[in-house]
Backbone as ProteinMPNN parsed JSONL, in Angstrom:
{"seq_chain_A": "MSERSEAEADGRRHTGSSQRRSGERKQLLLRLDPRVHAAVAKWASDDLRSVNAQIEVLLRQALADAGRDPGAEPMRGRGRPRTDQSG", "coords_chain_A": {"N_chain_A": [[32.452, 0.104, 10.727], [30.818, -0.84, 8.257], [28.214, 1.386, 6.247], [26.315, -0.072, 5.383], [26.513, -2.567, 6.777], [25.993, -1.136, 8.9], [23.199, -0.725, 8.958], [22.171, -3.227, 8.47], [22.833, -4.382, 10.989], [20.997, -3.026, 12.663], [18.621, -4.047, 11.801], [17.577, -2.303, 9.805], [16.652, -1.695, 6.203], [18.75, -1.2, 3.84], [18.518, 1.327, 1.683], [20.273, 2.585, -0.039], [19.755, 5.394, -0.271], [18.68, 8.01, 1.022], [16.444, 9.353, 0.316], [12.869, 8.679, -0.838], [12.297, 7.594, -4.365], [10.018, 9.165, -6.436], [7.034, 7.797, -6.884], [7.39, 5.936, -5.982], [6.191, 3.273, -3.54], [4.957, 2.893, -0.098], [5.843, 0.884, 2.693], [3.803, -0.909, 4.763], [3.194, -2.763, 7.936], [0.252, -4.48, 9.033], [-2.22, -5.591, 11.558], [-4.407, -7.232, 11.665], [-7.938, -8.16, 12.983], [-8.49, -11.291, 12.809], [-10.858, -11.751, 12.134], [-11.851, -9.069, 10.667], [-10.495, -9.11, 8.731], [-10.912, -10.999, 7.371], [-13.597, -10.343, 6.563], [-12.884, -8.082, 5.092], [-11.241, -9.086, 3.157], [-13.322, -10.746, 1.885], [-14.975, -8.588, 1.212], [-13.188, -6.99, -0.939], [-12.613, -9.465, -2.709], [-15.604, -9.51, -3.904], [-15.332, -6.925, -4.9], [-13.384, -7.075, -7.101], [-10.757, -6.812, -6.331], [-7.547, -6.624, -4.655], [-6.658, -7.398, -1.278], [-4.941, -5.366, -0.169], [-5.508, -3.36, -2.028], [-8.071, -3.419, -1.274], [-7.882, -1.936, 1.204], [-6.725, 0.326, 0.857], [-8.268, 1.954, -0.755], [-10.6, 2.135, 1.035], [-9.021, 3.464, 3.176], [-8.403, 5.734, 1.718], [-11.226, 6.531, 1.459], [-12.126, 7.494, 3.856], [-10.282, 9.108, 4.502], [-10.725, 11.344, 2.979], [-13.537, 11.78, 3.396], [-12.864, 12.769, 5.611], [-12.289, 15.589, 5.496], [-9.684, 15.249, 4.919], [-8.133, 14.911, 2.498], [-5.411, 13.987, 0.533], [-4.641, 14.758, -1.915], [-3.303, 11.991, -2.752], [-1.905, 10.734, -5.738], [-4.257, 9.266, -8.093], [-5.508, 5.968, -7.647], [-5.548, 2.476, -9.415], [-6.863, 1.168, -11.924], [-10.081, -0.994, -11.308], [-9.585, -4.738, -11.06], [-7.194, -7.021, -13.799], [-4.855, -5.47, -14.99], [-5.194, -4.56, -18.767], [-3.618, -5.652, -21.4], [-2.88, -4.595, -23.301], [-1.792, -2.033, -22.134], [0.461, -0.358, -20.36], [1.578, -0.958, -17.272]], "CA_chain_A": [[31.285, -0.816, 10.115], [30.143, -0.16, 6.632], [26.766, 1.683, 6.363], [25.461, -1.081, 5.0], [26.622, -4.019, 8.137], [25.408, -0.695, 10.549], [21.618, -0.704, 8.959], [21.684, -4.426, 8.869], [22.655, -4.461, 12.55], [19.581, -1.824, 13.316], [17.196, -4.096, 11.272], [17.119, -1.674, 8.624], [17.074, -2.396, 4.933], [19.482, -0.39, 2.63], [18.155, 1.378, 0.546], [21.461, 3.176, -1.101], [19.578, 6.448, -0.902], [17.947, 8.418, 2.182], [14.879, 10.049, 0.064], [12.32, 7.645, -1.976], [11.894, 7.412, -5.112], [8.39, 9.177, -6.593], [6.322, 6.93, -7.149], [7.49, 3.961, -4.887], [5.085, 2.727, -2.512], [5.05, 2.653, 1.208], [5.139, -0.957, 3.088], [3.083, -1.167, 6.382], [2.608, -4.208, 8.818], [-0.965, -4.148, 9.736], [-2.124, -6.627, 12.455], [-6.281, -7.073, 12.201], [-8.394, -9.709, 13.927], [-8.807, -12.281, 11.645], [-13.131, -11.702, 11.269], [-11.88, -8.289, 10.239], [-9.753, -9.64, 7.266], [-11.89, -12.362, 6.227], [-14.606, -9.406, 6.001], [-12.453, -7.235, 4.058], [-10.798, -10.37, 2.313], [-15.03, -10.857, 0.951], [-15.092, -7.259, 0.004], [-12.216, -6.908, -1.936], [-13.453, -10.34, -3.848], [-16.331, -8.536, -4.508], [-15.004, -5.392, -6.074], [-12.109, -7.588, -7.701], [-9.56, -6.151, -5.365], [-6.627, -7.293, -3.564], [-7.196, -6.545, 0.572], [-3.906, -4.702, -0.105], [-5.937, -2.237, -2.77], [-9.218, -2.495, -0.97], [-7.962, -1.318, 2.396], [-6.219, 1.863, 0.918], [-9.647, 2.358, -1.086], [-11.275, 2.5, 2.407], [-8.365, 4.357, 3.743], [-8.632, 7.355, 1.033], [-12.782, 7.092, 1.679], [-12.237, 7.979, 5.49], [-9.681, 10.53, 4.687], [-11.881, 12.246, 1.968], [-14.719, 11.981, 4.503], [-13.086, 13.865, 7.219], [-11.675, 16.334, 5.0], [-8.087, 15.656, 4.79], [-7.433, 14.249, 1.495], [-3.838, 13.57, 1.084], [-3.899, 14.571, -2.91], [-2.39, 11.2, -3.932], [-2.044, 10.073, -7.133], [-4.952, 8.483, -8.255], [-5.103, 4.454, -8.046], [-5.514, 1.921, -11.065], [-8.742, 0.692, -11.935], [-10.036, -2.628, -10.991], [-9.397, -5.95, -12.145], [-5.992, -6.991, -13.85], [-4.879, -4.129, -16.397], [-5.188, -4.988, -19.981], [-2.521, -6.246, -21.787], [-2.23, -3.218, -24.452], [-1.924, -0.674, -21.58], [1.524, -0.612, -19.416], [2.071, -0.012, -15.478]], "C_chain_A": [[31.166, -0.175, 8.939], [28.907, 0.268, 7.095], [25.646, 0.593, 6.066], [25.361, -2.62, 6.514], [26.227, -3.013, 9.369], [23.877, -0.705, 10.278], [21.361, -1.889, 9.204], [21.91, -4.808, 10.399], [21.556, -4.247, 13.031], [18.752, -2.903, 12.668], [16.755, -3.455, 10.479], [17.408, -1.899, 7.311], [17.73, -0.834, 4.544], [19.228, 0.233, 1.864], [19.159, 2.246, -0.978], [20.808, 5.091, -1.445], [18.384, 7.152, 0.525], [16.71, 9.432, 1.492], [14.308, 8.866, -0.908], [11.977, 8.349, -3.149], [10.528, 8.219, -6.274], [7.479, 7.817, -7.507], [6.548, 5.367, -6.621], [6.506, 4.454, -3.777], [5.705, 2.619, -0.896], [4.856, 1.508, 1.709], [4.836, -0.883, 4.479], [2.587, -2.318, 6.8], [1.591, -3.98, 9.497], [-1.578, -5.575, 10.418], [-3.771, -6.386, 12.659], [-6.416, -8.695, 12.641], [-8.737, -10.567, 12.758], [-10.521, -12.586, 11.269], [-12.861, -10.512, 10.09], [-11.095, -8.605, 8.876], [-10.539, -10.389, 6.786], [-13.289, -11.316, 5.794], [-14.247, -8.442, 4.7], [-11.53, -7.973, 2.884], [-12.457, -10.084, 1.199], [-14.983, -9.648, -0.004], [-14.228, -6.861, -1.205], [-12.411, -7.814, -2.989], [-14.315, -9.527, -4.938], [-16.007, -7.753, -5.375], [-13.772, -5.98, -7.088], [-10.681, -6.682, -7.463], [-8.878, -6.854, -5.094], [-6.82, -6.548, -2.572], [-6.276, -5.572, 0.482], [-4.991, -3.141, -0.655], [-7.673, -1.472, -1.758], [-9.136, -2.011, 0.577], [-7.541, 0.088, 2.182], [-7.5, 2.686, 0.131], [-10.309, 2.877, -0.03], [-10.675, 3.793, 3.111], [-8.689, 6.299, 2.929], [-10.169, 7.644, 0.541], [-12.595, 7.789, 2.744], [-11.245, 9.396, 5.509], [-10.516, 11.378, 3.929], [-13.242, 12.52, 3.121], [-14.383, 12.959, 5.39], [-12.468, 15.012, 6.754], [-10.209, 16.36, 5.487], [-7.608, 14.209, 4.235], [-6.073, 14.51, 1.173], [-3.696, 14.457, -0.557], [-3.201, 13.653, -3.514], [-2.898, 11.199, -4.92], [-3.458, 8.652, -7.119], [-4.622, 6.558, -8.459], [-5.623, 4.155, -9.144], [-6.758, 1.056, -10.939], [-8.615, -0.432, -11.488], [-9.852, -3.416, -11.643], [-7.481, -6.237, -12.45], [-5.909, -6.064, -15.013], [-4.414, -5.105, -17.572], [-3.934, -5.195, -20.923], [-2.055, -5.157, -23.085], [-1.932, -2.087, -23.31], [-0.626, -1.63, -20.429], [1.305, -0.182, -18.182], [0.898, -1.257, -14.872]], "O_chain_A": [[31.438, 1.011, 8.748], [28.408, -0.217, 8.11], [24.478, 0.502, 6.442], [24.426, -3.299, 6.937], [26.091, -3.442, 10.515], [23.172, -0.695, 11.287], [20.469, -2.1, 10.026], [21.099, -5.557, 10.944], [21.006, -5.058, 13.776], [17.635, -2.664, 13.126], [15.592, -3.675, 10.14], [18.535, -2.358, 7.13], [17.323, 0.284, 4.859], [19.745, -0.178, 0.825], [18.93, 2.415, -2.176], [21.161, 5.83, -2.364], [17.333, 6.567, 0.79], [16.119, 10.224, 2.226], [15.054, 8.203, -1.628], [11.467, 9.469, -3.129], [10.146, 7.353, -7.061], [7.57, 7.243, -8.593], [6.086, 4.24, -6.801], [6.188, 5.558, -3.336], [6.864, 2.272, -0.667], [3.837, 0.901, 1.378], [5.745, -0.792, 5.304], [1.678, -2.904, 6.212], [1.708, -3.343, 10.544], [-1.398, -6.623, 9.797], [-4.304, -5.645, 13.485], [-5.731, -9.718, 12.68], [-9.368, -10.126, 11.798], [-11.111, -13.323, 10.478], [-13.311, -10.622, 8.949], [-11.504, -7.951, 7.916], [-10.819, -10.338, 5.589], [-13.925, -11.556, 4.766], [-14.929, -8.137, 3.722], [-11.197, -7.398, 1.847], [-12.583, -9.446, 0.153], [-14.96, -9.55, -1.231], [-14.669, -6.466, -2.284], [-12.43, -7.368, -4.137], [-14.088, -9.103, -6.071], [-16.345, -7.838, -6.556], [-13.268, -5.162, -7.858], [-9.896, -6.119, -8.226], [-9.271, -8.018, -5.164], [-7.09, -5.349, -2.637], [-6.659, -4.59, 1.118], [-5.191, -2.153, 0.051], [-8.178, -0.365, -1.569], [-10.174, -1.718, 1.171], [-7.817, 0.976, 2.989], [-7.707, 3.877, 0.362], [-10.64, 4.062, -0.079], [-11.289, 4.784, 3.507], [-8.993, 7.408, 3.367], [-10.507, 8.476, -0.301], [-12.956, 8.958, 2.611], [-11.363, 10.391, 6.224], [-11.039, 12.279, 4.584], [-13.66, 13.633, 3.441], [-15.137, 13.794, 5.889], [-11.972, 15.651, 7.682], [-9.673, 17.196, 6.213], [-7.138, 13.173, 4.705], [-5.62, 15.505, 1.738], [-2.575, 14.957, -0.641], [-2.533, 13.908, -4.516], [-4.052, 11.533, -5.185], [-3.567, 7.611, -6.471], [-3.778, 6.03, -9.183], [-6.117, 4.983, -9.91], [-7.352, 0.484, -10.025], [-7.551, -0.996, -11.235], [-9.865, -3.224, -12.858], [-6.616, -5.844, -11.668], [-6.794, -5.94, -15.86], [-3.627, -6.049, -17.508], [-3.242, -4.187, -20.78], [-0.945, -5.101, -23.614], [-1.827, -0.987, -23.853], [-0.636, -2.762, -19.946], [0.851, 0.945, -17.985], [0.631, -1.321, -13.672]]}, "name": "protein", "num_of_chains": 1, "seq": "MSERSEAEADGRRHTGSSQRRSGERKQLLLRLDPRVHAAVAKWASDDLRSVNAQIEVLLRQALADAGRDPGAEPMRGRGRPRTDQSG"}
């Protein structure tokens, strides 16, 4: 069986590389109580962020408050990127 078909049989995605590229973001399935999601979605909307970005902000703040700041790259600013900026 090929590496690709073995990965598919195991339910894994074939990335072609065993290491993640620099800057690539991790994916996470998160199950939330619908009321918690609604509250985070409202907060994110108020701050002009996506729910995903709002959760990342909250996690970063909690890590920093707990003295466990991972020193991750800074997040992009709020709202849509300006047309004269790349990324």
